[in-house]
N, C-alpha and C positions, 0 to 999 in steps of 0.2 A: 391731369388725370381726374376723372370724376369719381364720386363715391361709389357709383355702380360699376358696371363692366367687370374688368378683371379683378378689381378690388373686392367684388362680391365673392370671389373664389379664393380670397387671400388665405383664409384659414386652411383650406385644402392644400394650397401650395406650401404654406409654412409647415404643415404636418408632413408632407412629402419631403421637404427639405430636411427636417430634423431626422426623419428615419433614414434618408439617403446619406446624410453626413455621418451618421453613426456607422453605417456600413462602410463608408470610405475610410473612417478611422480604423474599423476592425481590419480592413484590408492591409493596413500598415503593420498589424501585429501588435500584441499586447506589450511586447518588449521594445517595440520601435518608438523612437522619440517623435515620430510623425513624419509626414512627407509634404512637399509642396503640391498643391492642386488648386484648380479653379473649376467650377461647374456652374450650370445654369438650372436651378430648380424650376424656374418658370418655363424655360425652353423644353425641359423634359415633360412637364405637365401638359404643355400645349401639344407636343408630338404624340404622347400616349393618349391624351384626351381625344385627338382627332381619330386615332385608331379605335379607341373605345366607343366612338360613335357608331362603328360598324359591328360591335359585339352584341351578343344576345345571350340569354339564359345565365348559366353559372359563370361563363366567361365574363359577361358584363358585371356580374355581382362582385367578382374578385377585383376587377379593375375599379369599380365604384368604391370599394373599401379603401383602395390606395389613393384614388384621385378625387373622390367626392362626387364624381359624375361618371356616367356611362350610358350606352344606349341612346335613345332619342334626345335626352337632355344634354348629352356631351357636346354635340355639334353646335347647339346654340351657345353653350357656355364658352366653347373655344372661339367661336366667331366673335362674340361680344367682347371677350377678353382681349383677343388680338387687336381688334379695332380700337379698344380703349387705350392699349399700350401704344399703338401706332399713331394715335392722335396727339401724343406728346411731342415736344420740340427736340427731344434728345434721342428717342428710340425708334428704330425701324424694325418691323416684323414682317416676315414673309413665309409662305408655306407652299409646298409643291409636292405633287404625287406623280411618279413615273410608274407605269404598269405594263405587264405582259398579259394580264388577264382582264376579262370584262369587269367593269365596276358599275354597280347599279346607279341609274340616274338619280334616284332618291338620295343616295349617299353623296353624290356630287353636289346636288342642289342644296343639301343640308350644310355644306361647307363652301359657301359661295366665294370666299376670299382665297381659297386654295386652288391653284391651277392644276389641271390634270392633263397628262400627255402620255404617249407611248414610250416605253423604255428604249433609250437610245442604244445603238449598236456598240458604243464605247462610252467611257466615262467623261469624255471631254465636255459634252453638253451640260452634264450635271455639275462638273467642277466649275465651269464658267458661271453657272447660276449661283453657286456658293460664293465665288469671288465677288460677284456683283452685289449679292444680298448682304455681304459683310463688309463692303467697302475695301476689299483686299486684305482684311485682317486674317481671314482663313481662306486658303487657296484651293482646297479640294476637299471632297467628302472623305471622312475618316475611315470608311470601309470600301472594299472593292465590290462593285456590283457584278457578280458572276451569274451564270445561267440558272442557278438554283433560286435566285431572288425573283419572285413573281411581281412584287409591288414594293416600292420604296417611298415612304412618306418622310419628307424632310422639312424641318422647321429651322428658321434662322432668326436670331436676334442680333442687332448691332446698335451700339450706343457710343456716342461721342459728345462730350460736354466739357466746357471750360469752367475752371474754378471761378466763383464769383470774385474772389480775391486771390490772384495767382501767388505762388511762392516766388520770392525774390531769388533768381538763379545765383546771384552773387553771394547769397548766404548758404548755398549748398556746399557741403564739404564732407570729407571722409570722417565718419565717426564709427565707433565700435558697435558691432552687432554680434550677439551670442546666438549661434544656431541651436537647433533642437538637440544636437548631440553634446552641446557645451563648448564647442570650439568658437573662438573669437575671430572676427574678420573686420576689416575696415571697409565700409560701404558708403556710397554717395548718399548723403542724408539731407533732405530739405528741412527748413525750419521757418516757423512763423508763429504769431500769436493769434488766439481765437477769443471771442467773447465767451464767458463762462457758460452761457446757455447752449453752446454748441458742444458741450462735453458733460458727461454724467457717468454714474456708475450703476451697474446692475449687479447686485451682490459684489463679487470680487472682480468683476470685469469692467474695465474702463472703456467707454464708448466715446468716440470723437466723430462728429459730423463735419465734413467739408462741403460747404454750400456750393452748388453749381449755378451757372446762369440759367434762368428759366426754372420751370417746376417739373421737368420731365423725370428727374431721378434724385434720389437721396443717397449720398455716398458716405458710408460709415465704416470706420476702422475700429477694431475691437482688440483689446489687449488683456489677456488673462494673467493669472499668477504663474510663476515659474512652474514648468512641467505640465501646464494645462493642455488638454487635447482640443483639436478643432471642434468636435461635436459638442463640447461643453462650453465653448467660447462664442462661436459664431451666432447662435440663436439670440444672444443678448442684443444683437443689432435690431431685431424686430420684437423685442420683449416689452416695448414701451419705455418711456423715460423713467429712469431710476432716480437715485439720490443725486442732487446737484453737487457741483464742485465748490467746496468752501474756500474760494480764493477770489481775488479781484480780477484775475485774467488767467488764461491757460496758454502755455507755450507748448508747441508740438514739434517733435523731431521725427520725421517720417522718411524712411528710405525711398528713393526713386526705384521702381521695380517693374518687372514684367513677368507675368505667369502665363503658361500655356499648358494645357492638359488634354490628352486623349483618353477617354474612358470607355471601357467595354461595360456598358450598363447591364447587359444581359446577365452578367455574372452576379449582379446584386438583386435581380428581380425575385428569385425565390425567397430571399430573406425579407423582401418587401411584400410578400404574400401573393406574388404573381406566379402561378404554377400552371394552371389550366390553359392560359392564353398562349403558352409556349409549347403545349403538348399536342398530340394528334387528336385530342378531344376538344380542341379549341373551337369556339362557335363565333365566327365572324360572318354569319350568314346575311347580315344586313349590308355588308360591304361588296361581296362578290358571290356569284353562283359557284365559283371554284372554292373548294375547301382550303382555307389558309390558316396559318398560325404565325406567331411572332418568332422569327428566326434570328434576328440580330437587333440590338439596340445599342447605339454608340453615340458619343457626344465629343466634340472638340470645342474647347472654350479658351478664350484668351482675355487678359485684362492688362492694360498698361497704365501706369501712374507716373506722371511727371509734373514739372513745375506749373505748366499751364492748364492741365486738366487730365481727363480720363478717357480712354478708349477701351471698349470691350465688345466681344462678339461671341456667339455660341451657335453651333450648328448641331442639331440633333436629328438622327435618322432612325426610323423604325422600319426594318426590312421584313416583309412577309414572305414566307415560303409555303409550298404546298404542305398541307397538314399530314400527308402520308410520307413525306420525305424528311430525312434528318437535315438539320441546318448544317452548313459547311463548317469545318473546324476553324476554326479560326480564333498760498497766496499768489504767488505765481505758481500754479500747479504745472509741473513739467511732465509731460507724458512722452517718453522716448520709446518708439517702437524698435527696440534694440534686442529683441528676442522674438521667437515665433509669434506671429500675429495674424489676424484675419482681416479680410475686406469683404463687405457685403454691399451690393448695389441693390437698392429697393426701388419700387415704382414711386410715383409722386405722392401716393398716400402714405408712404413709409411703412407699409405692411406686407408687401409681396416681394419675396427675395428673387430678384432677377439673376444675380450672379453672387456666388459665395466662394471666396478663395482663402487659402491658408499658406502663408509664407513661413516655412520651417527652416529652409536653408538660408545662407547668406544671399541677399538679393543680387541679381545681375540685371542691370537696367537694359531694357530692350530698345 
């Protein structure tokens, strides 16, 4: 991953991540101890950024406030960013648009790496594309494409990497995990030692980096104090290196786990400042001569952690509907991840959050 490309938009993606994580926490409720989830801030940024390339006027302004780009500059940023991510040896990036309405040639040409085609008569074609783009980790689009959807823009990220030093499966054994509600469980837990420079603290949060083969991604696990919420802990993964560990080595006890989440992102857009783009006053006049607005935004993401490595994927869909129509309803320092913890997968620069997950319940290995 070069210093340019997507890393140049890292600040905007991190800002989106922090705001979105706060909303995901709020959705759990103030009295809730938290919930499991995994999401892809980078995937959401790429999908909304491609849509923002067709926005104009006040609609572009509100999307620019959230994404850092909109209008003419968004297409270039999305294209450069996706290419930079896809150039790594661990991550695959794909984008596709299916449409029932005409799309301006200028919009198509501004997004040369995104395929455009007519909306299929059923969802089988789209689901096949999703399976291929994610290596089978996600089998189908998370929303149903009905007659009200005029255009669907889909972004897919897929990551597969082996640990530079795998966990010894013979050392994996059942150890205690205290979930967010305080209940204790026995879960399959991997164990190994790390050099001290692969662990540090950001204020009260412990950060552990597990190195992968190649330089395509950085995988960091974050553990906050008891009772900490996801939005307060996960950003430590991209906050820069904090205080080192005062020990000769670090031992890690990490559950083997799998997270999968389907998110209706449209519900969070108002809190993120996106109001006009989903209203009948939306201006996507650089995308199509037909009046369109954002009708659905959804994401499915998955991450799997095991002794040999990590697999992760995310599919984000932004569905456009006619702006006059309502959208359809729809010393040895031991760090034991034995209570709610987070996982963040960053790009090779260590600055752009590709995936962010929170394990609040007792893990169930996938």
